[in-house]
C-alpha positions as CSV (number, residue, x, y, z in Angstrom):
1,M,0.0,0.0,0.0
2,I,1.1,3.5,-0.8
3,S,0.2,6.6,1.2
4,A,0.3,9.8,-0.7
5,V,1.2,12.9,1.3
6,I,0.4,16.3,-0.1
7,L,1.3,19.7,1.4
8,T,-0.7,22.8,0.9
9,F,-0.3,26.5,1.7
10,N,-2.6,28.8,-0.1
11,S,-2.7,26.2,-2.9
12,A,-6.3,26.1,-4.0
13,Q,-5.4,27.0,-7.6
14,F,-2.9,24.1,-7.9
15,L,-4.5,21.3,-5.8
16,K,-7.3,20.1,-8.1
17,P,-5.0,19.0,-11.0
18,C,-2.7,17.3,-8.5
19,L,-5.6,15.3,-6.8
20,E,-7.3,14.5,-10.1
21,S,-4.1,13.0,-11.5
22,L,-3.8,10.9,-8.4
23,F,-7.3,9.6,-8.4
24,K,-7.1,8.7,-12.1
25,Q,-4.4,6.2,-11.3
26,D,-5.1,2.5,-12.0
27,C,-4.7,1.6,-8.4
28,A,-7.3,1.4,-5.6
29,D,-5.0,0.6,-2.7
30,I,-3.8,4.1,-2.0
31,E,-4.2,6.4,1.0
32,V,-4.3,10.2,0.5
33,I,-3.4,12.6,3.3
34,V,-3.4,16.4,2.7
35,V,-1.8,18.7,5.3
36,D,-2.8,22.3,5.1
37,N,-0.4,24.8,6.6
38,G,-2.8,27.5,7.7
39,S,-4.0,28.6,4.2
40,T,-6.2,31.7,3.9
41,D,-7.4,31.1,0.4
42,G,-10.0,28.4,1.2
43,T,-7.8,25.4,0.4
44,A,-9.0,23.4,3.4
45,D,-12.6,24.1,2.6
46,F,-12.0,23.1,-1.0
47,V,-10.7,19.7,0.1
48,K,-13.6,19.1,2.5
49,R,-16.2,20.0,-0.1
50,Y,-14.9,18.1,-3.1
51,Y,-12.7,15.4,-1.7
52,P,-14.4,14.2,1.6
53,R,-12.6,10.8,1.5
54,I,-9.2,12.5,1.8
55,R,-7.7,12.6,5.3
56,L,-7.1,16.3,6.0
57,I,-4.8,17.6,8.7
58,E,-5.3,21.4,9.3
59,N,-2.6,23.5,10.9
60,K,-3.6,26.9,12.3
61,K,-0.4,28.5,10.8
62,N,2.4,27.6,8.4
63,L,4.6,25.1,10.3
64,G,6.8,24.5,7.4
65,A,7.2,21.6,4.9
66,C,9.2,19.4,7.2
67,K,6.7,19.5,10.1
68,A,3.7,19.1,7.8
69,R,5.3,16.0,6.1
70,N,6.2,14.5,9.5
71,Q,2.6,14.9,10.6
72,A,1.3,13.1,7.6
73,I,3.9,10.3,7.7
74,E,3.2,9.7,11.3
75,A,-0.6,9.4,10.5
76,S,0.0,7.2,7.4
77,C,-0.7,3.4,7.1
78,G,1.3,2.6,3.9
79,E,4.4,0.6,3.5
80,W,5.6,3.3,1.1
81,I,5.1,7.1,1.4
82,L,4.7,9.2,-1.8
83,T,5.5,12.8,-1.0
84,L,4.0,15.3,-3.4
85,D,4.1,19.1,-3.7
86,C,0.7,20.4,-4.4
87,D,1.7,21.6,-7.9
88,V,2.8,18.2,-9.1
89,V,0.7,16.4,-11.7
90,L,1.2,12.6,-12.2
91,A,1.3,10.9,-15.6
92,T,-1.6,8.4,-15.9
93,D,0.6,5.3,-15.4
94,F,2.7,6.8,-12.6
95,I,1.5,4.6,-9.7
96,A,1.6,1.5,-12.0
97,A,5.2,2.2,-12.9
98,I,6.2,2.9,-9.3
99,S,4.4,-0.2,-8.0
100,D,6.1,-2.4,-10.6
101,R,9.5,-1.0,-9.5
102,L,8.7,-1.5,-5.8
103,K,7.7,-5.2,-6.3
104,N,11.2,-5.9,-7.8
105,C,13.5,-3.7,-5.8
106,S,16.1,-4.8,-3.3
107,S,15.2,-4.6,0.4
108,A,18.1,-2.1,0.7
109,I,16.2,0.4,-1.4
110,G,14.7,3.0,0.8
111,M,14.0,5.8,-1.7
112,V,12.7,5.7,-5.3
113,Q,12.9,8.8,-7.5
114,P,10.5,9.3,-10.4
115,K,11.4,11.4,-13.3
116,I,10.1,14.9,-12.5
117,L,9.7,17.1,-15.5
118,K,8.9,20.8,-15.5
119,A,5.4,22.0,-16.4
120,D,6.4,22.4,-20.0
121,K,6.8,18.5,-20.1
122,Q,10.1,18.9,-22.0
123,K,12.8,19.8,-19.5
124,I,14.0,17.9,-16.4
125,Y,13.1,19.3,-13.0
126,S,14.8,16.6,-11.1
127,A,16.0,13.0,-11.6
128,G,17.2,12.8,-8.0
129,I,19.8,14.4,-5.7
130,F,23.5,14.5,-6.5
131,L,26.0,15.2,-3.8
132,S,29.5,16.2,-4.8
133,F,32.7,15.4,-3.0
134,F,32.8,19.1,-2.0
135,K,29.4,18.8,-0.3
136,R,27.5,20.6,-3.0
137,F,24.1,19.2,-3.8
138,Y,22.1,19.6,-7.0
139,D,19.0,18.2,-8.8
140,I,20.3,15.7,-11.4
141,G,19.5,16.8,-14.9
142,Q,17.7,20.0,-14.0
143,G,17.1,22.2,-17.1
144,K,18.2,19.5,-19.6
145,L,15.8,18.4,-22.4
146,D,14.2,15.2,-21.5
147,Y,14.9,13.5,-24.9
148,R,18.6,14.2,-24.5
149,F,18.8,13.0,-20.9
150,V,20.0,9.4,-20.2
151,N,16.7,7.8,-19.0
152,K,17.7,4.5,-17.4
153,P,17.2,3.1,-13.9
154,S,20.3,4.0,-11.8
155,R,21.5,4.4,-8.3
156,I,21.4,8.0,-7.0
157,F,22.3,9.7,-3.7
158,G,18.8,10.7,-2.7
159,A,15.3,11.6,-3.9
160,C,13.8,15.1,-4.4
161,A,10.8,15.3,-2.0
162,A,8.7,17.3,-4.5
163,A,7.8,13.8,-5.8
164,A,9.5,10.9,-4.1
165,V,8.7,7.5,-2.7
166,Y,10.1,6.5,0.7
167,R,10.0,3.1,2.4
168,K,8.2,3.6,5.7
169,K,10.6,1.2,7.4
170,M,13.5,3.4,6.4
171,L,11.8,6.6,7.6
172,E,11.2,5.0,11.0
173,E,14.9,3.9,11.2
174,V,16.4,7.3,10.3
175,R,13.9,9.3,12.4
176,D,15.6,11.3,15.2
177,A,14.6,14.0,17.7
178,Q,14.0,16.4,14.8
179,G,11.6,14.1,13.0
180,Y,11.6,12.1,9.8
181,F,12.4,15.4,8.0
182,D,14.5,17.8,10.2
183,E,11.9,20.4,11.3
184,R,14.6,22.9,12.0
185,L,15.1,23.3,8.3
186,F,11.5,24.4,7.8
187,F,11.7,24.2,4.0
188,L,14.3,23.5,1.3
189,A,17.1,20.9,1.4
190,E,15.3,18.8,3.9
191,D,15.4,15.9,1.4
192,V,19.2,16.2,1.2
193,D,19.4,15.9,4.9
194,L,17.1,12.9,4.9
195,A,19.2,11.2,2.2
196,C,22.4,11.8,4.2
197,R,20.9,10.1,7.2
198,A,19.6,7.2,5.1
199,Q,22.9,6.7,3.3
200,R,24.7,6.7,6.7
201,K,22.5,3.8,7.8
202,G,23.1,1.8,4.6
203,W,19.9,2.6,2.7
204,Q,20.0,3.1,-1.1
205,A,18.1,5.3,-3.6
206,L,17.0,4.4,-7.1
207,Y,16.0,6.5,-10.1
208,C,12.9,5.2,-11.8
209,P,12.4,7.1,-15.1
210,Q,9.4,4.9,-16.1
211,A,7.3,6.9,-13.6
212,T,6.9,10.5,-14.8
213,C,5.3,13.6,-13.2
214,Y,5.2,17.3,-13.9
215,H,6.1,20.0,-11.4
216,K,5.3,23.7,-11.7
217,G,7.5,24.9,-8.9
218,N,7.3,27.5,-6.1
219,S,3.6,27.2,-5.5
220,S,4.1,28.9,-2.2
221,F,5.3,32.0,-4.0
222,L,8.4,32.3,-1.8
223,S,10.5,35.3,-2.7
224,K,13.9,34.8,-4.2
225,G,15.6,36.5,-1.2
226,K,13.9,34.2,1.3
227,R,14.6,31.1,-0.8
228,Q,18.3,32.0,-1.1
229,Y,18.5,32.6,2.7
230,L,16.9,29.2,3.5
231,C,19.2,27.4,1.0
232,W,22.3,29.0,2.6
233,R,21.1,28.5,6.2
234,N,20.0,24.9,5.7
235,R,23.1,23.9,3.8
236,R,25.2,25.3,6.7
237,L,23.1,23.2,9.2
238,I,23.5,20.1,7.1
239,L,27.2,20.5,6.9
240,Q,27.4,20.9,10.7
241,K,25.4,17.7,11.1
242,F,27.5,15.5,8.9
243,P,31.3,15.4,9.0
244,Q,33.2,15.1,5.8
245,G,34.0,11.4,6.4
246,V,30.3,10.5,6.7
247,L,29.4,12.0,3.4
248,V,32.5,10.7,1.6
249,K,31.6,7.2,2.8
250,A,28.1,7.6,1.6
251,L,29.3,8.7,-1.8
252,T,31.5,5.6,-2.4
């Protein structure tokens, strides 16, 4: 069983395409949990009115992506957790492709990364997380044309949480005092931190290009300045958490 976890913050204009693409999947055994981070645009009311079978968690204020995901993961029942940003739309065979990969993957695989394309359906948004020897992290393939990108299953460092599948057993194992996702990070690079903890405990990540989705990006309308600050601050915290030897070992 897969539990889909969707975060919202003033996301009414994006949520319907995301949910409709999820409910059109050829799979009945899926749980859907939406966490609303104190939206003021009627997002929570929209979910209640049009999707009453969805489990809705309402926060009175914006607690951040990390806290919201942790709330949903803790409430979930699935063996695998599909994290989705609210502005992600799934291809019609997404769950079928993911399910096929999960049936045949090694027990050491804790993260599966689908192919995330940008909203134009032509360029790569992310094919997973790459971590360099110098502790720089990037979205693999970002900005490259899909037809020129090497689309084959491969081992990667970690998964981009905008659309990623995590084994619940792995999440429970790497969970610490800060949660599954480190709540101090609030938003941005929290998936890098999770991948570091998972790799340190011997879990692996796999890129699955057969599963495709489309991501608009920045649905929270975060300003460039705030995004840059959070990227800088969160990277600094991650570097403090993981000594060079830990990351080098994970990369080899």
